[in-house]
HTML snippet that shows the backbone in 3Dmol.js (N, CA, C, O; Angstrom):
<script src="https://3Dmol.org/build/3Dmol-min.js"></script>
<div id="view" style="width:600px;height:400px;position:relative"></div>
<script>
const pdb = `
ATOM      1  N   MET A   1     -11.304  -0.688   7.098  1.00  0.00           N
ATOM      2  CA  MET A   1     -11.695  -2.035   6.741  1.00  0.00           C
ATOM      3  C   MET A   1     -12.676  -2.016   5.580  1.00  0.00           C
ATOM      4  O   MET A   1     -12.771  -2.988   4.831  1.00  0.00           O
ATOM      5  N   LYS A   2     -13.396  -0.929   5.427  1.00  0.00           N
ATOM      6  CA  LYS A   2     -14.368  -0.862   4.359  1.00  0.00           C
ATOM      7  C   LYS A   2     -13.704  -0.992   2.998  1.00  0.00           C
ATOM      8  O   LYS A   2     -14.235  -1.669   2.118  1.00  0.00           O
ATOM      9  N   ASN A   3     -12.545  -0.351   2.807  1.00  0.00           N
ATOM     10  CA  ASN A   3     -11.855  -0.443   1.529  1.00  0.00           C
ATOM     11  C   ASN A   3     -11.359  -1.855   1.252  1.00  0.00           C
ATOM     12  O   ASN A   3     -11.463  -2.328   0.120  1.00  0.00           O
ATOM     13  N   SER A   4     -10.827  -2.532   2.251  1.00  0.00           N
ATOM     14  CA  SER A   4     -10.358  -3.901   2.041  1.00  0.00           C
ATOM     15  C   SER A   4     -11.527  -4.832   1.767  1.00  0.00           C
ATOM     16  O   SER A   4     -11.406  -5.763   0.970  1.00  0.00           O
ATOM     17  N   MET A   5     -12.651  -4.591   2.418  1.00  0.00           N
ATOM     18  CA  MET A   5     -13.848  -5.394   2.176  1.00  0.00           C
ATOM     19  C   MET A   5     -14.350  -5.147   0.755  1.00  0.00           C
ATOM     20  O   MET A   5     -14.800  -6.074   0.081  1.00  0.00           O
ATOM     21  N   GLU A   6     -14.273  -3.903   0.303  1.00  0.00           N
ATOM     22  CA  GLU A   6     -14.732  -3.561  -1.037  1.00  0.00           C
ATOM     23  C   GLU A   6     -13.867  -4.234  -2.093  1.00  0.00           C
ATOM     24  O   GLU A   6     -14.377  -4.681  -3.121  1.00  0.00           O
ATOM     25  N   VAL A   7     -12.583  -4.308  -1.853  1.00  0.00           N
ATOM     26  CA  VAL A   7     -11.685  -4.950  -2.798  1.00  0.00           C
ATOM     27  C   VAL A   7     -11.932  -6.451  -2.833  1.00  0.00           C
ATOM     28  O   VAL A   7     -11.976  -7.046  -3.909  1.00  0.00           O
ATOM     29  N   LYS A   8     -12.096  -7.073  -1.659  1.00  0.00           N
ATOM     30  CA  LYS A   8     -12.280  -8.523  -1.588  1.00  0.00           C
ATOM     31  C   LYS A   8     -13.625  -8.959  -2.167  1.00  0.00           C
ATOM     32  O   LYS A   8     -13.680  -9.874  -2.989  1.00  0.00           O
ATOM     33  N   ILE A   9     -14.691  -8.319  -1.748  1.00  0.00           N
ATOM     34  CA  ILE A   9     -16.031  -8.747  -2.154  1.00  0.00           C
ATOM     35  C   ILE A   9     -16.390  -8.191  -3.521  1.00  0.00           C
ATOM     36  O   ILE A   9     -16.983  -8.897  -4.337  1.00  0.00           O
ATOM     37  N   GLY A  10     -16.050  -6.970  -3.778  1.00  0.00           N
ATOM     38  CA  GLY A  10     -16.403  -6.326  -5.027  1.00  0.00           C
ATOM     39  C   GLY A  10     -17.361  -5.188  -4.751  1.00  0.00           C
ATOM     40  O   GLY A  10     -18.296  -5.317  -3.961  1.00  0.00           O
ATOM     41  N   SER A  11     -17.119  -4.091  -5.403  1.00  0.00           N
ATOM     42  CA  SER A  11     -17.916  -2.901  -5.123  1.00  0.00           C
ATOM     43  C   SER A  11     -19.368  -3.080  -5.547  1.00  0.00           C
ATOM     44  O   SER A  11     -20.248  -2.464  -4.945  1.00  0.00           O
ATOM     45  N   THR A  12     -19.655  -3.893  -6.551  1.00  0.00           N
ATOM     46  CA  THR A  12     -21.031  -4.094  -6.998  1.00  0.00           C
ATOM     47  C   THR A  12     -21.858  -4.780  -5.923  1.00  0.00           C
ATOM     48  O   THR A  12     -22.958  -4.331  -5.601  1.00  0.00           O
ATOM     49  N   ILE A  13     -21.338  -5.854  -5.371  1.00  0.00           N
ATOM     50  CA  ILE A  13     -22.075  -6.584  -4.336  1.00  0.00           C
ATOM     51  C   ILE A  13     -22.199  -5.737  -3.082  1.00  0.00           C
ATOM     52  O   ILE A  13     -23.261  -5.690  -2.461  1.00  0.00           O
ATOM     53  N   LEU A  14     -21.119  -5.069  -2.711  1.00  0.00           N
ATOM     54  CA  LEU A  14     -21.160  -4.206  -1.541  1.00  0.00           C
ATOM     55  C   LEU A  14     -22.158  -3.071  -1.735  1.00  0.00           C
ATOM     56  O   LEU A  14     -22.877  -2.708  -0.803  1.00  0.00           O
ATOM     57  N   GLY A  15     -22.206  -2.511  -2.940  1.00  0.00           N
ATOM     58  CA  GLY A  15     -23.174  -1.463  -3.243  1.00  0.00           C
ATOM     59  C   GLY A  15     -24.603  -1.950  -3.143  1.00  0.00           C
ATOM     60  O   GLY A  15     -25.474  -1.226  -2.661  1.00  0.00           O
ATOM     61  N   ARG A  16     -24.855  -3.169  -3.593  1.00  0.00           N
ATOM     62  CA  ARG A  16     -26.211  -3.732  -3.500  1.00  0.00           C
ATOM     63  C   ARG A  16     -26.613  -3.979  -2.052  1.00  0.00           C
ATOM     64  O   ARG A  16     -27.763  -3.752  -1.674  1.00  0.00           O
ATOM     65  N   ILE A  17     -25.676  -4.440  -1.250  1.00  0.00           N
ATOM     66  CA  ILE A  17     -25.985  -4.644   0.173  1.00  0.00           C
ATOM     67  C   ILE A  17     -26.279  -3.305   0.832  1.00  0.00           C
ATOM     68  O   ILE A  17     -27.219  -3.195   1.619  1.00  0.00           O
ATOM     69  N   ASN A  18     -25.492  -2.297   0.523  1.00  0.00           N
ATOM     70  CA  ASN A  18     -25.707  -0.981   1.114  1.00  0.00           C
ATOM     71  C   ASN A  18     -26.988  -0.327   0.615  1.00  0.00           C
ATOM     72  O   ASN A  18     -27.606   0.439   1.353  1.00  0.00           O
ATOM     73  N   ALA A  19     -27.407  -0.610  -0.629  1.00  0.00           N
ATOM     74  CA  ALA A  19     -28.612  -0.005  -1.195  1.00  0.00           C
ATOM     75  C   ALA A  19     -29.890  -0.715  -0.752  1.00  0.00           C
ATOM     76  O   ALA A  19     -30.976  -0.144  -0.849  1.00  0.00           O
ATOM     77  N   ALA A  20     -29.775  -1.928  -0.278  1.00  0.00           N
ATOM     78  CA  ALA A  20     -30.968  -2.682   0.123  1.00  0.00           C
ATOM     79  C   ALA A  20     -31.609  -2.059   1.348  1.00  0.00           C
ATOM     80  O   ALA A  20     -30.929  -1.504   2.211  1.00  0.00           O
ATOM     81  N   ARG A  21     -32.907  -2.160   1.409  1.00  0.00           N
ATOM     82  CA  ARG A  21     -33.638  -1.636   2.563  1.00  0.00           C
ATOM     83  C   ARG A  21     -33.588  -2.671   3.672  1.00  0.00           C
ATOM     84  O   ARG A  21     -34.309  -3.668   3.642  1.00  0.00           O
ATOM     85  N   MET A  22     -32.737  -2.425   4.642  1.00  0.00           N
ATOM     86  CA  MET A  22     -32.604  -3.318   5.791  1.00  0.00           C
ATOM     87  C   MET A  22     -32.012  -2.532   6.947  1.00  0.00           C
ATOM     88  O   MET A  22     -31.465  -1.442   6.775  1.00  0.00           O
ATOM     89  N   SER A  23     -32.135  -3.109   8.112  1.00  0.00           N
ATOM     90  CA  SER A  23     -31.576  -2.438   9.287  1.00  0.00           C
ATOM     91  C   SER A  23     -30.059  -2.560   9.273  1.00  0.00           C
ATOM     92  O   SER A  23     -29.488  -3.366   8.538  1.00  0.00           O
ATOM     93  N   GLU A  24     -29.428  -1.752  10.091  1.00  0.00           N
ATOM     94  CA  GLU A  24     -27.961  -1.789  10.161  1.00  0.00           C
ATOM     95  C   GLU A  24     -27.473  -3.151  10.668  1.00  0.00           C
ATOM     96  O   GLU A  24     -26.426  -3.631  10.235  1.00  0.00           O
ATOM     97  N   ALA A  25     -28.213  -3.763  11.566  1.00  0.00           N
ATOM     98  CA  ALA A  25     -27.835  -5.086  12.073  1.00  0.00           C
ATOM     99  C   ALA A  25     -27.907  -6.130  10.957  1.00  0.00           C
ATOM    100  O   ALA A  25     -27.017  -6.970  10.831  1.00  0.00           O
ATOM    101  N   GLU A  26     -28.971  -6.073  10.145  1.00  0.00           N
ATOM    102  CA  GLU A  26     -29.091  -7.019   9.033  1.00  0.00           C
ATOM    103  C   GLU A  26     -27.997  -6.782   7.994  1.00  0.00           C
ATOM    104  O   GLU A  26     -27.465  -7.723   7.406  1.00  0.00           O
ATOM    105  N   ARG A  27     -27.672  -5.511   7.781  1.00  0.00           N
ATOM    106  CA  ARG A  27     -26.602  -5.173   6.836  1.00  0.00           C
ATOM    107  C   ARG A  27     -25.274  -5.752   7.318  1.00  0.00           C
ATOM    108  O   ARG A  27     -24.499  -6.292   6.529  1.00  0.00           O
ATOM    109  N   GLN A  28     -25.024  -5.636   8.603  1.00  0.00           N
ATOM    110  CA  GLN A  28     -23.781  -6.173   9.159  1.00  0.00           C
ATOM    111  C   GLN A  28     -23.745  -7.688   9.059  1.00  0.00           C
ATOM    112  O   GLN A  28     -22.691  -8.268   8.797  1.00  0.00           O
ATOM    113  N   VAL A  29     -24.895  -8.340   9.267  1.00  0.00           N
ATOM    114  CA  VAL A  29     -24.976  -9.800   9.116  1.00  0.00           C
ATOM    115  C   VAL A  29     -24.663 -10.194   7.679  1.00  0.00           C
ATOM    116  O   VAL A  29     -23.939 -11.160   7.440  1.00  0.00           O
ATOM    117  N   ALA A  30     -25.209  -9.448   6.720  1.00  0.00           N
ATOM    118  CA  ALA A  30     -24.950  -9.743   5.308  1.00  0.00           C
ATOM    119  C   ALA A  30     -23.473  -9.567   4.965  1.00  0.00           C
ATOM    120  O   ALA A  30     -22.891 -10.398   4.268  1.00  0.00           O
ATOM    121  N   LEU A  31     -22.873  -8.495   5.452  1.00  0.00           N
ATOM    122  CA  LEU A  31     -21.449  -8.270   5.190  1.00  0.00           C
ATOM    123  C   LEU A  31     -20.582  -9.344   5.842  1.00  0.00           C
ATOM    124  O   LEU A  31     -19.595  -9.791   5.258  1.00  0.00           O
ATOM    125  N   ASN A  32     -20.950  -9.752   7.043  1.00  0.00           N
ATOM    126  CA  ASN A  32     -20.204 -10.827   7.717  1.00  0.00           C
ATOM    127  C   ASN A  32     -20.345 -12.142   6.966  1.00  0.00           C
ATOM    128  O   ASN A  32     -19.386 -12.908   6.869  1.00  0.00           O
ATOM    129  N   ALA A  33     -21.533 -12.409   6.434  1.00  0.00           N
ATOM    130  CA  ALA A  33     -21.742 -13.638   5.663  1.00  0.00           C
ATOM    131  C   ALA A  33     -20.893 -13.618   4.394  1.00  0.00           C
ATOM    132  O   ALA A  33     -20.322 -14.640   4.012  1.00  0.00           O
ATOM    133  N   MET A  34     -20.809 -12.465   3.742  1.00  0.00           N
ATOM    134  CA  MET A  34     -19.975 -12.360   2.545  1.00  0.00           C
ATOM    135  C   MET A  34     -18.501 -12.547   2.884  1.00  0.00           C
ATOM    136  O   MET A  34     -17.767 -13.198   2.141  1.00  0.00           O
ATOM    137  N   ARG A  35     -18.070 -11.980   3.999  1.00  0.00           N
ATOM    138  CA  ARG A  35     -16.682 -12.145   4.418  1.00  0.00           C
ATOM    139  C   ARG A  35     -16.388 -13.616   4.731  1.00  0.00           C
ATOM    140  O   ARG A  35     -15.347 -14.144   4.340  1.00  0.00           O
ATOM    141  N   ASP A  36     -17.312 -14.271   5.438  1.00  0.00           N
ATOM    142  CA  ASP A  36     -17.126 -15.688   5.770  1.00  0.00           C
ATOM    143  C   ASP A  36     -17.086 -16.556   4.518  1.00  0.00           C
ATOM    144  O   ASP A  36     -16.286 -17.487   4.424  1.00  0.00           O
ATOM    145  N   ALA A  37     -17.956 -16.244   3.557  1.00  0.00           N
ATOM    146  CA  ALA A  37     -17.971 -17.003   2.300  1.00  0.00           C
ATOM    147  C   ALA A  37     -16.652 -16.806   1.551  1.00  0.00           C
ATOM    148  O   ALA A  37     -16.114 -17.753   0.978  1.00  0.00           O
ATOM    149  N   ASP A  38     -16.140 -15.592   1.556  1.00  0.00           N
ATOM    150  CA  ASP A  38     -14.871 -15.312   0.892  1.00  0.00           C
ATOM    151  C   ASP A  38     -13.727 -16.082   1.550  1.00  0.00           C
ATOM    152  O   ASP A  38     -12.867 -16.631   0.862  1.00  0.00           O
ATOM    153  N   LEU A  39     -13.720 -16.121   2.867  1.00  0.00           N
ATOM    154  CA  LEU A  39     -12.685 -16.875   3.578  1.00  0.00           C
ATOM    155  C   LEU A  39     -12.786 -18.369   3.280  1.00  0.00           C
ATOM    156  O   LEU A  39     -11.769 -19.047   3.135  1.00  0.00           O
ATOM    157  N   LEU A  40     -14.015 -18.882   3.188  1.00  0.00           N
ATOM    158  CA  LEU A  40     -14.213 -20.299   2.887  1.00  0.00           C
ATOM    159  C   LEU A  40     -13.698 -20.624   1.486  1.00  0.00           C
ATOM    160  O   LEU A  40     -13.026 -21.637   1.290  1.00  0.00           O
ATOM    161  N   VAL A  41     -14.008 -19.778   0.525  1.00  0.00           N
ATOM    162  CA  VAL A  41     -13.532 -19.999  -0.843  1.00  0.00           C
ATOM    163  C   VAL A  41     -12.009 -19.939  -0.893  1.00  0.00           C
ATOM    164  O   VAL A  41     -11.379 -20.763  -1.555  1.00  0.00           O
ATOM    165  N   ASP A  42     -11.416 -18.976  -0.202  1.00  0.00           N
ATOM    166  CA  ASP A  42      -9.952 -18.898  -0.152  1.00  0.00           C
ATOM    167  C   ASP A  42      -9.343 -20.167   0.437  1.00  0.00           C
ATOM    168  O   ASP A  42      -8.323 -20.656  -0.049  1.00  0.00           O
ATOM    169  N   ALA A  43      -9.966 -20.694   1.476  1.00  0.00           N
ATOM    170  CA  ALA A  43      -9.465 -21.923   2.099  1.00  0.00           C
ATOM    171  C   ALA A  43      -9.580 -23.109   1.150  1.00  0.00           C
ATOM    172  O   ALA A  43      -8.664 -23.927   1.069  1.00  0.00           O
ATOM    173  N   ILE A  44     -10.687 -23.210   0.436  1.00  0.00           N
ATOM    174  CA  ILE A  44     -10.875 -24.318  -0.511  1.00  0.00           C
ATOM    175  C   ILE A  44      -9.851 -24.225  -1.636  1.00  0.00           C
ATOM    176  O   ILE A  44      -9.266 -25.235  -2.027  1.00  0.00           O
ATOM    177  N   VAL A  45      -9.635 -23.031  -2.155  1.00  0.00           N
ATOM    178  CA  VAL A  45      -8.644 -22.850  -3.224  1.00  0.00           C
ATOM    179  C   VAL A  45      -7.254 -23.219  -2.723  1.00  0.00           C
ATOM    180  O   VAL A  45      -6.481 -23.843  -3.450  1.00  0.00           O
ATOM    181  N   TRP A  46      -6.927 -22.840  -1.486  1.00  0.00           N
ATOM    182  CA  TRP A  46      -5.630 -23.168  -0.917  1.00  0.00           C
ATOM    183  C   TRP A  46      -5.461 -24.693  -0.823  1.00  0.00           C
ATOM    184  O   TRP A  46      -4.409 -25.227  -1.174  1.00  0.00           O
ATOM    185  N   VAL A  47      -6.496 -25.382  -0.350  1.00  0.00           N
ATOM    186  CA  VAL A  47      -6.425 -26.841  -0.211  1.00  0.00           C
ATOM    187  C   VAL A  47      -6.259 -27.498  -1.585  1.00  0.00           C
ATOM    188  O   VAL A  47      -5.457 -28.419  -1.739  1.00  0.00           O
ATOM    189  N   VAL A  48      -7.008 -27.032  -2.573  1.00  0.00           N
ATOM    190  CA  VAL A  48      -6.902 -27.600  -3.922  1.00  0.00           C
ATOM    191  C   VAL A  48      -5.489 -27.417  -4.468  1.00  0.00           C
ATOM    192  O   VAL A  48      -4.928 -28.341  -5.058  1.00  0.00           O
ATOM    193  N   ARG A  49      -4.917 -26.248  -4.278  1.00  0.00           N
ATOM    194  CA  ARG A  49      -3.551 -26.008  -4.757  1.00  0.00           C
ATOM    195  C   ARG A  49      -2.546 -26.910  -4.048  1.00  0.00           C
ATOM    196  O   ARG A  49      -1.620 -27.421  -4.676  1.00  0.00           O
ATOM    197  N   LYS A  50      -2.724 -27.108  -2.744  1.00  0.00           N
ATOM    198  CA  LYS A  50      -1.813 -27.990  -2.007  1.00  0.00           C
ATOM    199  C   LYS A  50      -1.943 -29.437  -2.486  1.00  0.00           C
ATOM    200  O   LYS A  50      -0.944 -30.150  -2.587  1.00  0.00           O
ATOM    201  N   ILE A  51      -3.157 -29.866  -2.777  1.00  0.00           N
ATOM    202  CA  ILE A  51      -3.353 -31.225  -3.304  1.00  0.00           C
ATOM    203  C   ILE A  51      -2.687 -31.357  -4.664  1.00  0.00           C
ATOM    204  O   ILE A  51      -2.055 -32.374  -4.948  1.00  0.00           O
ATOM    205  N   GLU A  52      -2.821 -30.337  -5.509  1.00  0.00           N
ATOM    206  CA  GLU A  52      -2.153 -30.370  -6.815  1.00  0.00           C
ATOM    207  C   GLU A  52      -0.642 -30.437  -6.655  1.00  0.00           C
ATOM    208  O   GLU A  52       0.022 -31.205  -7.352  1.00  0.00           O
ATOM    209  N   GLN A  53      -0.092 -29.642  -5.745  1.00  0.00           N
ATOM    210  CA  GLN A  53       1.353 -29.671  -5.519  1.00  0.00           C
ATOM    211  C   GLN A  53       1.796 -31.035  -5.007  1.00  0.00           C
ATOM    212  O   GLN A  53       2.830 -31.556  -5.426  1.00  0.00           O
ATOM    213  N   PHE A  54       1.021 -31.606  -4.111  1.00  0.00           N
ATOM    214  CA  PHE A  54       1.353 -32.929  -3.583  1.00  0.00           C
ATOM    215  C   PHE A  54       1.305 -33.969  -4.692  1.00  0.00           C
ATOM    216  O   PHE A  54       2.177 -34.834  -4.775  1.00  0.00           O
ATOM    217  N   GLY A  55       0.289 -33.889  -5.544  1.00  0.00           N
ATOM    218  CA  GLY A  55       0.160 -34.821  -6.655  1.00  0.00           C
ATOM    219  C   GLY A  55       1.310 -34.707  -7.630  1.00  0.00           C
ATOM    220  O   GLY A  55       1.791 -35.714  -8.150  1.00  0.00           O
ATOM    221  N   GLU A  56       1.755 -33.485  -7.882  1.00  0.00           N
ATOM    222  CA  GLU A  56       2.895 -33.302  -8.781  1.00  0.00           C
ATOM    223  C   GLU A  56       4.149 -33.958  -8.216  1.00  0.00           C
ATOM    224  O   GLU A  56       4.899 -34.612  -8.941  1.00  0.00           O
ATOM    225  N   ARG A  57       4.365 -33.781  -6.941  1.00  0.00           N
ATOM    226  CA  ARG A  57       5.557 -34.374  -6.316  1.00  0.00           C
ATOM    227  C   ARG A  57       5.452 -35.894  -6.254  1.00  0.00           C
ATOM    228  O   ARG A  57       6.447 -36.599  -6.423  1.00  0.00           O
ATOM    229  N   LEU A  58       4.254 -36.389  -6.012  1.00  0.00           N
ATOM    230  CA  LEU A  58       4.077 -37.824  -5.825  1.00  0.00           C
ATOM    231  C   LEU A  58       4.098 -38.587  -7.145  1.00  0.00           C
ATOM    232  O   LEU A  58       4.731 -39.639  -7.244  1.00  0.00           O
ATOM    233  N   PHE A  59       3.412 -38.066  -8.158  1.00  0.00           N
ATOM    234  CA  PHE A  59       3.210 -38.844  -9.376  1.00  0.00           C
ATOM    235  C   PHE A  59       4.107 -38.438 -10.539  1.00  0.00           C
ATOM    236  O   PHE A  59       4.276 -39.224 -11.472  1.00  0.00           O
ATOM    237  N   LEU A  60       4.676 -37.264 -10.519  1.00  0.00           N
ATOM    238  CA  LEU A  60       5.460 -36.828 -11.653  1.00  0.00           C
ATOM    239  C   LEU A  60       6.960 -36.917 -11.424  1.00  0.00           C
ATOM    240  O   LEU A  60       7.744 -36.409 -12.226  1.00  0.00           O
ATOM    241  N   LYS A  61       7.364 -37.558 -10.337  1.00  0.00           N
ATOM    242  CA  LYS A  61       8.791 -37.765 -10.105  1.00  0.00           C
ATOM    243  C   LYS A  61       9.291 -38.834 -11.067  1.00  0.00           C
ATOM    244  O   LYS A  61       8.676 -39.894 -11.187  1.00  0.00           O
ATOM    245  N   PRO A  62      10.388 -38.572 -11.748  1.00  0.00           N
ATOM    246  CA  PRO A  62      10.919 -39.613 -12.630  1.00  0.00           C
ATOM    247  C   PRO A  62      11.489 -40.762 -11.782  1.00  0.00           C
ATOM    248  O   PRO A  62      12.179 -40.545 -10.786  1.00  0.00           O
ATOM    249  N   ALA A  63      11.184 -41.953 -12.202  1.00  0.00           N
ATOM    250  CA  ALA A  63      11.674 -43.128 -11.491  1.00  0.00           C
ATOM    251  C   ALA A  63      13.150 -43.342 -11.829  1.00  0.00           C
ATOM    252  O   ALA A  63      13.616 -42.930 -12.891  1.00  0.00           O
ATOM    253  N   MET A  64      13.872 -43.982 -10.929  1.00  0.00           N
ATOM    254  CA  MET A  64      15.304 -44.222 -11.129  1.00  0.00           C
ATOM    255  C   MET A  64      15.552 -45.113 -12.344  1.00  0.00           C
ATOM    256  O   MET A  64      16.540 -44.918 -13.053  1.00  0.00           O
ATOM    257  N   LYS A  65      14.682 -46.083 -12.598  1.00  0.00           N
ATOM    258  CA  LYS A  65      14.926 -47.006 -13.711  1.00  0.00           C
ATOM    259  C   LYS A  65      14.710 -46.342 -15.067  1.00  0.00           C
ATOM    260  O   LYS A  65      15.179 -46.859 -16.081  1.00  0.00           O
ATOM    261  N   HIS A  66      14.001 -45.192 -15.112  1.00  0.00           N
ATOM    262  CA  HIS A  66      13.744 -44.520 -16.378  1.00  0.00           C
ATOM    263  C   HIS A  66      14.815 -43.483 -16.705  1.00  0.00           C
ATOM    264  O   HIS A  66      14.815 -42.920 -17.800  1.00  0.00           O
ATOM    265  N   GLN A  67      15.707 -43.231 -15.789  1.00  0.00           N
ATOM    266  CA  GLN A  67      16.772 -42.262 -16.081  1.00  0.00           C
ATOM    267  C   GLN A  67      17.940 -42.976 -16.732  1.00  0.00           C
ATOM    268  O   GLN A  67      18.248 -44.121 -16.399  1.00  0.00           O
ATOM    269  N   ALA A  68      18.583 -42.296 -17.656  1.00  0.00           N
ATOM    270  CA  ALA A  68      19.686 -42.930 -18.387  1.00  0.00           C
ATOM    271  C   ALA A  68      21.000 -42.733 -17.670  1.00  0.00           C
ATOM    272  O   ALA A  68      22.037 -43.200 -18.142  1.00  0.00           O
TER     273      ALA A  68
END
`;
const viewer = $3Dmol.createViewer("view");
viewer.addModel(pdb, "pdb");
viewer.setStyle({}, {cartoon: {color: "spectrum"}});
viewer.zoomTo();
viewer.render();
</script>
């Protein structure tokens, strides 16, 4: 899981968390917070894309009267 976390969060941020002087419990809390933030951002991006797709279907459909 460490490799997948490193890819998702970024090795720089993960390196800073690992280099910080804190207990293992605090380190785990920080990593969990980063994972949760990443999941939240992914969810927001997904919702925005779905809204864009819905808008394209709703507003960019050619009307019957405009077709020749």
